[in-house]
C-alpha positions in Angstrom: -3.8 -3.5 -39.5 -7.0 -4.7 -37.5 -8.2 -2.3 -34.7 -7.2 -3.3 -31.2 -9.6 -2.8 -28.0 -9.5 -2.4 -24.3 -11.8 -4.6 -21.9 -13.0 -2.3 -19.0 -14.8 -2.9 -16.0 -16.7 0.0 -15.2 -16.5 -0.3 -11.5 -20.4 -1.0 -11.4 -22.0 -4.4 -10.9 -25.2 -5.6 -12.4 -28.5 -4.8 -10.4 -29.2 -8.0 -8.0 -25.8 -9.5 -8.4 -24.2 -11.2 -5.1 -21.0 -9.0 -4.7 -19.2 -12.1 -2.6 -20.4 -14.6 -5.1 -18.8 -12.2 -7.8 -15.4 -11.8 -6.0 -15.3 -15.4 -5.4 -15.7 -16.6 -8.9 -13.4 -13.6 -10.3 -10.7 -14.5 -7.6 -10.9 -18.2 -8.7 -11.2 -17.4 -12.4 -8.2 -15.0 -13.0 -6.2 -16.5 -10.2 -6.2 -13.4 -8.1 -6.0 -13.5 -4.3 -9.5 -12.8 -2.5 -8.3 -9.4 -1.1 -6.9 -8.1 -4.3 -10.2 -9.4 -6.5 -12.2 -7.7 -3.8 -10.4 -4.4 -3.8 -10.6 -4.4 -7.8 -14.6 -5.2 -7.9 -15.6 -2.9 -5.2 -13.0 -0.1 -6.4 -16.1 1.9 -8.0 -13.7 3.1 -10.6 -13.1 2.0 -14.1 -10.0 -0.6 -14.4 -8.5 -2.0 -17.4 -8.4 -5.5 -17.5 -7.0 -6.4 -21.0 -5.8 -4.2 -24.0 -4.5 -4.4 -27.4 -6.8 -7.6 -28.7 -9.0 -7.9 -31.5 -12.4 -7.5 -31.2 -13.7 -11.2 -31.3 -11.7 -11.7 -28.1 -12.8 -8.5 -26.7 -16.5 -9.4 -27.2 -16.0 -12.7 -25.6 -14.1 -11.3 -22.6 -17.1 -8.7 -22.3 -19.7 -11.7 -22.8 -18.1 -13.9 -20.0 -17.6 -11.2 -17.3 -21.1 -9.9 -17.8 -22.0 -13.2 -17.1 -20.2 -13.2 -13.8 -22.3 -9.8 -13.2 -19.6 -6.8 -14.0 -20.6 -4.2 -16.2 -18.2 -4.3 -19.0 -17.3 -1.7 -21.8 -15.1 -1.8 -24.8 -13.1 1.0 -25.8 -13.4 1.9 -28.5 -17.1 1.1 -29.2 -17.5 -1.7 -31.3 -19.4 -1.6 -34.7 -23.0 -2.5 -34.5 -23.7 -5.7 -36.0 -26.0 -5.9 -39.2 -29.5 -7.1 -38.9 -29.5 -10.9 -39.7 -25.8 -11.3 -38.3 -25.9 -14.3 -35.8 -25.9 -13.6 -31.8 -22.7 -14.6 -30.3 -23.8 -14.6 -27.0 -25.6 -18.0 -27.6 -21.8 -19.3 -28.3 -20.5 -18.0 -24.9 -20.4 -19.5 -21.7 -18.1 -18.9 -18.7 -16.2 -22.3 -18.4 -12.6 -23.7 -17.1 -10.5 -23.2 -19.8 -7.1 -23.6 -17.6 -5.9 -26.2 -19.5 -7.7 -26.3 -22.7 -9.4 -29.8 -21.6 -12.4 -30.3 -24.2 -14.6 -31.6 -21.5 -13.9 -28.6 -19.4 -17.0 -28.0 -17.0 -18.8 -24.7 -16.8 -18.6 -22.9 -13.7 -21.8 -21.4 -13.3 -23.8 -24.5 -14.5 -26.2 -24.8 -11.6 -26.9 -28.5 -12.6 -23.3 -29.5 -11.3 -24.8 -29.0 -7.9 -28.5 -29.7 -7.9 -30.3 -29.1 -4.8 -29.2 -31.3 -1.9 -26.0 -31.8 -3.4 -22.9 -31.9 -1.5 -19.5 -30.4 -1.6 -17.0 -32.4 -3.0 -14.2 -30.9 -0.9 -15.6 -30.6 2.8 -18.9 -32.5 2.3 -21.1 -29.5 3.2 -24.7 -29.5 1.9 -24.8 -25.8 1.9 -24.3 -25.4 -2.1 -25.5 -22.4 -4.0 -25.0 -22.1 -7.8 -22.1 -24.6 -7.8 -20.2 -22.8 -4.9 -19.8 -24.1 -1.3 -20.8 -21.2 1.2 -18.8 -22.9 3.8 -15.4 -23.3 2.2 -15.8 -21.3 -0.7 -15.0 -24.0 -3.1 -16.2 -23.7 -6.6 -17.4 -27.3 -7.2 -17.0 -27.4 -11.0 -13.4 -26.2 -10.9 -12.7 -28.6 -8.1 -13.8 -31.3 -10.4 -12.1 -30.3 -13.2 -8.9 -30.0 -11.0 -9.2 -33.5 -9.9 -9.6 -34.7 -13.2 -6.6 -33.3 -14.7 -4.4 -34.2 -11.6 -5.4 -37.7 -12.5 -4.8 -37.4 -15.9 -1.5 -35.6 -15.8 -0.1 -38.5 -13.5 -0.1 -40.7 -16.6 1.0 -38.2 -19.1 4.7 -38.1 -20.2 4.3 -35.0 -22.2 2.8 -32.1 -20.4 3.1 -29.7 -23.1 -0.1 -30.8 -24.2 -1.9 -29.7 -21.2 -0.6 -26.1 -21.4 -0.9 -25.6 -25.3 -4.7 -24.8 -24.8 -4.2 -21.6 -22.6 -2.0 -19.8 -24.9 -4.4 -18.6 -27.5 -7.5 -19.1 -24.9 -9.2 -15.4 -24.4 -10.7 -16.6 -21.0 -7.5 -17.4 -19.5 -6.1 -13.9 -18.8 -2.3 -13.5 -17.8 -2.5 -12.8 -14.1 0.2 -10.0 -14.7 -2.4 -7.7 -16.6 -5.1 -8.0 -14.1 -2.7 -7.5 -11.0 -1.4 -4.6 -12.6 -4.4 -2.1 -11.6 -4.4 -3.3 -8.3 -0.6 -3.7 -7.7 1.2 -6.7 -7.5 3.9 -7.7 -5.2 6.7 -4.9 -4.6 10.4 -5.6 -5.8 11.7 -2.8 -3.3 12.7 -0.8 -1.8 15.9 -0.7 -3.7 18.6 1.7 -4.7 18.7 3.8 -7.8 21.0 6.0 -9.8 21.6 9.6 -8.3 20.6 10.8 -11.6 16.9 9.5 -11.1 16.3 12.3 -8.7 16.1 14.6 -11.8 14.0 12.2 -13.9 11.3 12.0 -11.2 10.8 15.9 -11.6 10.5 15.4 -15.6 8.3 12.2 -15.1 6.3 14.8 -12.6 6.0 17.3 -15.4 4.8 14.5 -17.9 1.9 14.0 -15.1 1.2 17.8 -15.0 1.0 18.5 -18.7 -1.2 15.6 -19.1 -4.2 17.7 -17.4 -2.8 20.9 -16.1 -6.0 22.4 -15.6 -7.3 19.4 -13.2 -3.9 20.0 -11.4 -4.1 23.5 -11.0 -7.8 23.1 -9.5 -6.8 20.5 -7.3 -3.8 22.8 -5.7 -6.3 25.8 -5.5 -9.0 23.5 -3.7 -6.0 22.1 -1.3 -4.8 25.8 -0.5 -8.5 26.9 -0.1 -9.2 24.1 2.6 -6.0 24.7 4.2 -7.0 28.3 4.7 -10.5 27.6 5.8 -9.3 25.3 8.7 -6.2 27.5 9.8 -8.9 29.9 10.8 -10.0 27.7 13.3 -7.6 27.9 16.6 -5.9 24.8 17.3 -8.1 22.4 16.1 -8.0 23.6 12.3 -4.5 22.9 12.4 -4.6 19.4 13.7 -7.2 18.4 11.2 -5.2 19.6 8.5 -1.9 17.8 9.6 -4.2 14.7 10.1 -6.1 14.6 6.7 -3.2 15.9 4.5 -2.0 11.9 4.1 -5.5 11.4 2.9 -5.4 13.9 0.3 -1.7 13.0 -0.8 -3.1 9.5 -1.1 -5.8 10.2 -3.6 -3.2 12.1 -5.6 -1.0 9.3 -5.5 -3.8 7.2 -6.8 -4.8 9.9 -9.7 -1.1 9.6 -10.8 -1.4 5.8 -10.9 -4.4 6.1 -13.1 -2.5 8.4 -15.1 0.2 5.7 -15.7 -2.7 3.4 -16.8 -3.8 5.8 -19.6 -6.8 7.0 -17.6 -7.3 10.6 -17.3 -6.6 12.7 -14.3 -9.4 14.6 -12.7 -10.2 16.7 -9.5 -12.1 14.0 -7.6 -8.6 12.3 -7.2 -8.0 15.1 -4.6 -10.6 13.0 -2.3 -10.0 9.4 -3.8 -7.9 8.7 -0.3 -11.1 8.5 1.5 -12.3 5.6 -0.3 -8.8 3.5 0.0 -7.5 2.5 3.3 -8.4 5.9 4.5 -8.1 4.9 8.3 -4.5 3.9 7.9 -3.7 7.2 5.6 -5.4 9.3 9.1 -3.3 7.3 11.2 0.1 8.2 9.2 -1.3 12.3 9.9 -1.6 11.0 13.7 1.9 9.6 13.8 3.3 12.4 12.2 1.6 14.9 14.4 3.0 13.0 17.4 6.5 13.2 16.0 6.2 16.8 15.1 5.1 17.5 18.7 8.0 15.2 20.2 10.2 17.1 18.0 9.0 20.5 18.8 9.3 19.8 22.6 13.2 18.3 22.1 13.8 21.3 20.0 12.9 23.5 22.4 14.8 21.6 25.3 18.0 21.8 23.4 18.0 25.2 22.3 16.6 26.6 25.6 17.5 23.9 28.2 13.5 24.2 29.4 10.1 25.5 28.3 10.5 27.5 31.3 13.8 29.1 30.4 12.3 29.7 26.7 9.5 31.9 28.5 11.9 33.9 30.2 14.1 34.6 27.1 10.9 35.6 25.2 10.3 38.1 28.0 13.6 39.9 27.3 14.0 40.9 23.5 17.6 41.7 23.8 18.4 38.2 25.4 16.6 36.7 22.5 18.7 38.5 19.9 21.5 37.7 21.1 20.5 34.0 21.5 19.7 33.9 17.7 23.3 34.9 16.9 25.0 32.6 19.1 27.1 29.5 18.0 24.7 27.5 20.2 21.8 28.3 18.3 23.2 27.4 14.9 24.5 24.1 16.1 20.8 23.8 17.3 19.6 24.2 14.2 21.7 21.8 12.3 20.8 19.0 15.0 17.0 19.9 14.7 17.5 19.2 11.3 19.1 15.8 11.5 16.2 15.0 13.6 13.2 16.2 11.3 14.8 14.6 8.3 14.1 10.9 9.5 10.4 12.3 10.3 10.3 13.3 6.7 11.9 10.2 5.3 9.1 7.9 7.0 6.0 10.4 5.9 7.2 10.8 2.3 5.7 7.6 0.6 3.7 6.5 3.3 0.4 7.5 1.8 1.2 6.0 -1.6 2.0 2.5 0.2 -1.2 3.0 2.3 -3.3 3.7 -0.8 -1.8 1.7 -3.7 -0.3 -1.4 -1.5 -3.0 -1.6 1.4 -0.2 -1.4 4.0 -0.8 -0.6 7.6 0.5 3.0 8.5 3.5 2.0 10.5 4.4 -0.5 8.0 4.0 2.1 5.3 6.3 4.4 7.2 8.8 2.1 8.1 9.0 1.1 4.1 9.2 4.7 3.2 12.1 5.6 5.7 14.1 2.3 4.1 13.2 3.5 0.5 14.7 7.2 1.6 17.6 5.7 3.2 18.9 3.7 0.1 18.4 6.7 -1.8 20.1 9.5 -0.3 21.9 10.7 -3.5 18.9 10.7 -5.9 16.7 12.7 -2.8 20.0 15.1 -2.5 19.4 15.9 -6.2 15.6 16.0 -6.2 15.7 18.2 -3.2 18.0 20.8 -4.6 15.9 20.7 -7.7 12.8 21.5 -6.0 14.2 24.2 -4.0 14.9 26.1 -7.0 11.5 25.5 -8.5 9.9 26.4 -5.4 11.8 29.5 -5.3 10.9 30.4 -8.9 7.6 29.4 -8.2 7.3 32.2 -5.6 8.5 35.0 -7.9 5.4 35.9 -9.7 3.6 36.5 -6.9 3.5 32.7 -5.6 1.4 32.0 -8.8 4.2 29.9 -10.1 3.7 27.5 -7.0 0.2 26.4 -9.0 2.5 24.7 -11.6 5.4 23.8 -9.3 3.2 21.8 -6.4 1.8 19.6 -8.9 5.1 18.6 -10.6 6.7 18.0 -6.9 3.6 16.0 -5.7 3.6 13.7 -9.1 7.5 13.5 -8.9 7.2 11.8 -5.7 4.7 8.7 -7.3 7.6 8.8 -9.8 10.0 8.2 -7.0 7.7 5.7 -5.5 7.3 3.8 -8.5 11.0 3.9 -9.2 12.1 2.6 -6.0 9.5 0.0 -5.0 8.9 -1.6 -8.5 11.4 -2.9 -10.9 
């Protein structure tokens, strides 16, 4: 069996390239929306664009994408050509192969729109490298599409039009390119109760792929939380606001593990480069909800903040109050109020980082996802409580293992609930 290769965009562009132009061409070429194309191009992280293809097709992808200005690598590294072998690059050009037309027009050919030429769609004279700088249309693609439409009007059998795309290596299936940048969600939808335990099993899978990195992440997180806790009031506020950003980074790390990439400590801070403003806003919303919850809980338990202060001044009254039925009922009511807050919070960092949702939309989607999966989360919560108790036994050191498992389990639940 011949060796298969992956085509990997390194996350870097060639020096001197026009980023906007590359995004426009990439979006047009691979049928991605401009926002998704931009996210992929400027991510700064390696992204697998194509996998399980032979060397010849992989090299054609590499040459084609490098003509756009992307820095591409193949995995594994291809063998070095022997001296005297023909240079394949002279045979390659980035052309419109969408329908296999023999007269397909070269997208990057500047002669298609010489100086003084006008946009074939809007008539603007502002053309550079075959791209209209006003409406963004790629002239060569526009001409080719017009020609195809005219030809298709006279064809009875349209199979000929589609036949040329099946084996053409330049026509990358849209699904493969959308996978790293997240396509449209199919959920949230309900899953079976037993999936709650499967999420923890998948969390263990994520941990055992890179145990050292995961443990290092938890240690760094604990240290940061401790340092900020030394700052009165402000430290606690910062921790609450920034925690969703750190969680978002770990969700990105779990996603990359699912794509076959290695998990590293740097993913703890990856959330700062992916929709960080909305992730911070999640923390702000959470902080507001918790303040309202605390005030409401105090009012429910003691009637007013003033009465609470009076009770604190009388230790005997406080002791009697804690054993009263009203206090127990108050705790149950508080739990019922607190659970919806956590439901809205649970998946919000993942939805913001991986799906580019706004903070409010992400929290609503998170709440809905949890609401549709009460039983799976009940089992997950029971198992999580057991793991946390076990993790505390050896001086709390077990939490260095339990914490990554439970965090990665949230990502597994997110994929299970929001994607088919």
